[in-house]
N, C-alpha and C positions, 0 to 999 in steps of 0.2 A: 070389703070389710078394713078393716085397723086396729094394731092392739095396743092396748095403754097399759104402761107400766105404773104400777105405786105402791106405796107401804100400802101395811095391812088395817093401819089404823082406822075406828072411823072417819076418822078426819080428813085420812087419805083419799078414801072409797068416796065420801062426799064428793070432792073436789076432782078425781075421776071421773065418776058419773056427768058430776056439771059439766065438765068439758064435752064428753059423749051426747050428752043432753045439745048443747051450743053447733059440735058439730053437726046433730041430726037438721037443726034447723035450719042450718046454712047449707048441708048436702041433704036433703032428701033420699032416705032409704040408704045409707049409710049403715054403717054399723060399729061400732065397737065392743071388742070383747078387752074385759079388765083383766089384766096378769098382776097378782098379786107376788109381791117379793117379797119375803123375809130379809129384814134385815140386823144386823148386831145392834143399833142403836134401839130398835125395838126389842129386842130380847133383851140387854141390858140395864133393864130399869135402874139398878140398885147404885149405879154408878154416875157422876158427873159426866156433861158430855164432852168435858177438854181432856180425860183420860185415858179416851180412848179415840182420840183424832178431829177432835171438835165438829167445826160447822159441816163438813164434805160427808159424814158418817151418815147424815140423812139421806143423801143424794145417789155417793157411788155406787151402791148395789143396784138401786134403780138404774142409773144410767148405764151399768154392765149389761143389764136387760138388753137397753137397747143397741148396745155397739154389739154383743153376739148373737143378735137376732132373733130373742126370743118374744120382743116387742117392737113395734113401729115409730113409738113416741112416749113418753115419759111424761108424766104430770107433778110438778110439788107446790109445796107454797117456796113462794120466789123468796121469802127469807130464808129456807135453806137449803140454796142455791149457792154453790161458792161465785165469787166474786169474777173468775177467770173460767170462761166453760171450758171444761174439757176436748179436749184432742179429739176428732171425729164427730162431734157433736157440735149443734146448733141451737142457741133459741132462737124458736120456730116462731112463737105468739106470745103473748101478754092478753090474754082478754080482760074484760073491765074490772078493776081492781073494787077489792070491799073497803070495808071501815079498815083503815090503818092503826089506832088509836090501842094503848094498853088500856088495860081497865082491871079494878080489882075487885077481887068477890071475899065477900066477908066482911067487908068495913068498908066506909068512906074512910080516906085518908085521915083526913080533920076528925072525927072520929074515932081512930085508933088512938088507948090509953100510953101514954109516960113509956119507952120500954116493951111494947107489945111485936111481937114478931109477926115477920112477913118473910111469906115465902114465895122464891124465884132462886130462878139456877143462874138469872143475865147479870150477868155483872155491867151490864149496859143499866139496866133497869135499877138494880139497887146503888149504883153511883149517882141517879137521877133525884131517884128516893131520899137518899141519907140526903142530899143537899135542900130539900124541904123538912126533914126530921130524920135530924141527927141522933134521935135517942131511940131511934128503930135497930133491932135487932133480926138480921135474916137468916133465912136455912134454906138449904136446896129441895130444890121440887121437879121432878123427872115422871113422868107419864101420860098417861091419854085422859082427853078433857072428864073423863068420867073419873078417873082414878086423883088426878088434880081439885077436884072440885070435894070429894071425901078428903082432903090432904087440908083443910082450912086449919090454919091453928085456932088453940081454944084464946078469943078474945085479941084475934088478929084477923090477917088476910092474906091470899094469894094472886100473884099476880098474872094475869094472863092477855094474850092478842083476844081483843074485845070480838073478833071478826069468826076466832073457831068458835063460841059460846055462842055468837047466833047464827051461824052457820049448823049447830048440833041440836038447836033447839031449846039451848039452856041462856038466854039471853036473859030470863027472869033472875038467872042469882047474881047479875052484875049490880055490885052496890054503887061502882062510879066508874066513868067512862074520861082518863085523863086527857086535857088536850094537850095537842100537839109540840105548844108553846111551853106549857110545865115539863113531857117528857117526852123525847124526842122518840117517835118509832124505833123501829128496825129497820135498815134497808130491806125494801121489798114486803112489810107487812101489810097484810091485806090483798095482796095479789098473788095469782098463778101464775105459773113459768110451764111451758110446753116446750121440749127438749126432743130432737129428730137429727138422726144420720145426718151431718154433714150432705152425703152424695144422694139421697132419698129425698129427689125433687118432687114425685107424684106426693110423700106425705107433706111432705116440707106448702105445695101449694095448697094442698087438705087446708092442713091446720092455717093457714096464713088468712083464712077468712073467717075465724076466730080471735084475731087479731084485736084490739082497741087501743089506737096509736096516742093518744092522751096519755094511756095507763103506762105505752111502752115508752113514752118520753121520758116519764114522772121515777119509776123503774129504772132505764138506765142511766136518769143520772146520781139516784141513790148507787147505784153498783159501780160507774165510776167511782164513786167517792172511796168506797172500800176496799175497790181494787189499790188506790193508789198509796190506801193504807197500809195494804198490804195484809188485811186481817180477816176472818170470822166472825161467827157469831159470840166468839169468848171475848173478842176483843168487847172494852168497854167503851163504844161509837153507835151512833144510827143517825140516820137521816131521814128526811121525808121532802119531797116536792110537790109543790101543787101549781095548777097550768089554771091561772086566775081569768084567763081570757077565753073568748070563747072559739077562737081556731084551733085544727089540731096543732099547728106551727106556732103558736104564739109564745112570749115568753115563758119561761121557769121561774118559781122561786125555791128557792133550795134551804131548808135549815138543817143544819149539821151540829152534833152534839161530838167531844170528843172528852176521854178522863182520863188521868194517871192511872194506874194499879191499884186495885184498893177499892174501900166502897165509902165509910164514913167519913175519912181522909183525903181522899181522891180529891184532885185539882181539877176540875171542871171548866171546858170552854165551850163558848157556844158560834155560832156567826149564820147568817142569814146572807144570800146574795143572789142576784139572780142574773139570767143571761138563756140565750135564744138554744146553744147547740150543749145536750144533756151530757154529753160525754165531757166536754170544755168546763162545762158548770161544776159536776162532780169531784173531777180533779184538784180545781182551784180550791174549793170550799177544802178541800181533806188538808193541799198545801199549806193553805192559811190557818188552819187549827192545829197541825202539827207544830207552826211554827211557833203559834201562840203557847200553847202547851209546854212548849220549852221552853219559854221565855218566862213562865208563870211560876 
């Protein structure tokens, strides 16, 4: 038996159950017990993430359950995982990635009236939407997917990760999926990340069987991009890697985005690069965008 640590939201539980199913498929008879961790991020839904720690708040308490032995591994949304792995843990597996695109619920972008309200707590999303529609008014958005669905502004829209609504059976509410060349997704969006203790070779070997190498290489490139920037989910930056070839080790294409602080008045730069090594590709894209933004 293995114990999987996860947050308690419906989406997090879906993710943990999905990993348990994948493990059972490749290791018949292996049981997985889900260990639900109550996190500060899930308790304090009335304040922006940036006010109490940024990206790591979604992962650190789940990671602690693995480090102190309450669980054998942790299941995260890859987009919630800090770009630098915590001491004592290892990113053991990335299963096959889902839909990475952002989506609008409530209205399509073109159908929004002038000055309409769009709810999203993401500076990345705000900066990119404002490039297309500088007239939009932005407001904060927190909560699980059902809560977010109840907060669609009158005459406006909310922005969500398309994959979250798909996984929870809420896809019918999506008004528009935004192409990645119009809104670069958050690093790791659509992917799951599985961590275990660095010295736990048995668990690591079991988890390795659910690794999807093309997805891992894409996520590694995106995480290298964010690590080089030194940022987290509050940084107005995004990256999306694709693997257009047919072999796992074919070259990657990385589309990356970086903006200055602010939304409607933000300076925005984008860059598309290709390469074989994920870490080199991500690092190089970050350095290019940082220099380009500094020169803008």
